[in-house]
C-alpha positions as CSV (number, residue, x, y, z in Angstrom):
1,M,-13.4,-26.5,-103.7
2,L,-11.9,-23.1,-104.5
3,V,-8.5,-24.6,-105.3
4,D,-7.8,-24.5,-109.0
5,P,-8.4,-28.1,-110.2
6,R,-5.5,-27.9,-112.7
7,I,-3.0,-27.6,-109.8
8,K,-1.7,-30.9,-108.6
9,T,-1.3,-31.2,-104.8
10,G,-0.6,-34.0,-102.4
11,K,-3.2,-36.4,-101.2
12,S,-5.0,-35.1,-98.2
13,I,-8.3,-36.4,-96.8
14,M,-10.2,-33.4,-98.1
15,K,-8.6,-33.7,-101.6
16,I,-9.6,-37.4,-101.7
17,I,-13.2,-36.5,-100.6
18,F,-13.6,-33.7,-103.2
19,D,-11.8,-35.3,-106.2
20,R,-15.0,-36.9,-107.4
21,K,-17.0,-33.7,-107.0
22,K,-14.3,-31.9,-109.0
23,R,-14.8,-34.3,-111.9
24,T,-18.5,-33.7,-111.8
25,L,-17.9,-29.9,-111.8
26,H,-15.4,-30.0,-114.7
27,P,-17.8,-28.1,-117.1
28,L,-18.2,-25.3,-114.5
29,Y,-14.4,-25.1,-114.0
30,V,-14.0,-24.8,-117.8
31,L,-16.4,-21.9,-117.9
32,M,-14.8,-20.2,-114.8
33,N,-11.4,-20.5,-116.5
34,K,-12.8,-18.9,-119.7
35,I,-14.3,-16.0,-117.7
36,G,-11.2,-15.7,-115.6
37,K,-9.0,-15.3,-118.7
38,S,-11.0,-12.2,-119.7
39,H,-10.4,-10.6,-116.3
40,Q,-6.9,-12.1,-115.7
41,L,-8.3,-14.1,-112.8
42,T,-7.7,-17.7,-111.7
43,I,-10.6,-20.1,-111.2
44,P,-10.7,-19.5,-107.4
45,Q,-10.7,-15.8,-108.0
46,V,-13.7,-16.1,-110.4
47,A,-15.6,-17.9,-107.6
48,I,-14.7,-15.1,-105.1
49,A,-15.6,-12.4,-107.6
50,Y,-18.9,-14.1,-108.2
51,C,-19.7,-14.1,-104.5
52,S,-18.6,-10.5,-104.1
53,N,-20.7,-9.4,-107.1
54,K,-23.7,-11.1,-105.5
55,G,-23.3,-9.3,-102.3
56,V,-21.9,-12.3,-100.3
57,V,-18.7,-11.7,-98.4
58,P,-16.4,-14.7,-99.0
59,I,-14.3,-15.7,-96.1
60,C,-10.9,-16.8,-97.4
61,G,-7.7,-17.8,-95.7
62,C,-4.8,-15.5,-96.4
63,R,-1.5,-16.8,-95.1
64,R,0.7,-15.3,-97.8
65,L,1.0,-11.8,-99.2
66,Q,0.2,-13.2,-102.7
67,Q,-3.1,-14.6,-101.4
68,V,-4.1,-11.1,-100.1
69,K,-3.3,-9.6,-103.5
70,E,-5.3,-12.3,-105.3
71,L,-8.2,-11.8,-103.0
72,S,-8.1,-8.0,-103.5
73,Q,-8.1,-8.4,-107.3
74,A,-11.0,-10.9,-107.1
75,V,-13.3,-8.8,-104.9
76,N,-12.6,-5.7,-107.0
77,T,-13.6,-7.4,-110.3
78,I,-17.0,-6.6,-111.7
79,L,-18.4,-9.5,-113.6
80,T,-20.9,-8.7,-116.4
81,E,-24.5,-9.7,-116.0
82,E,-24.0,-12.2,-118.8
83,E,-21.0,-13.8,-117.1
84,I,-23.0,-14.2,-113.9
85,R,-26.0,-15.6,-115.8
86,R,-23.7,-18.2,-117.5
87,L,-22.1,-19.2,-114.2
88,E,-25.5,-19.7,-112.6
89,K,-26.9,-21.5,-115.5
90,M,-24.0,-24.0,-115.5
91,A,-24.2,-24.4,-111.7
92,D,-27.9,-25.2,-112.0
93,K,-27.3,-27.6,-114.9
94,L,-24.8,-29.5,-112.8
95,D,-27.1,-29.3,-109.7
96,V,-24.3,-27.8,-107.7
97,H,-24.6,-28.5,-104.0
98,I,-21.3,-28.1,-102.2
99,L,-20.6,-28.4,-98.5
100,G,-21.7,-25.0,-97.0
101,S,-22.1,-23.2,-100.3
102,D,-25.9,-23.5,-100.6
103,M,-26.4,-22.2,-97.1
104,F,-26.6,-18.6,-98.4
105,R,-27.9,-19.4,-101.9
106,F,-31.4,-18.4,-101.0
107,I,-30.4,-14.8,-100.2
108,T,-28.3,-14.2,-103.3
109,R,-29.9,-12.2,-106.1
110,K,-30.4,-14.4,-109.1
111,N,-31.5,-13.2,-112.5
112,K,-33.0,-15.8,-114.8
């Protein structure tokens, strides 16, 4: 789900499974894109930055040097409290429950 939804890729089993979820999450992706532009981040980098800002260590695959650079940029980005609040509000509005993601949601600091 951390793949930028604007990037067209081939059809894999996982892509087919998650295409419907991505349509549901479109408003969240729009917000992530807007926040990302203000920090020069991609949508996946915003998700990683969010995790990092909440004290959760994201485990990301890095097979290419560019991925390592993007990961470094994301974990070193400090999102504002307002940006975090907007992301959480949108996720709550969309009732976000993604495979594995909510396993740690109970331990993340959440400001309402």
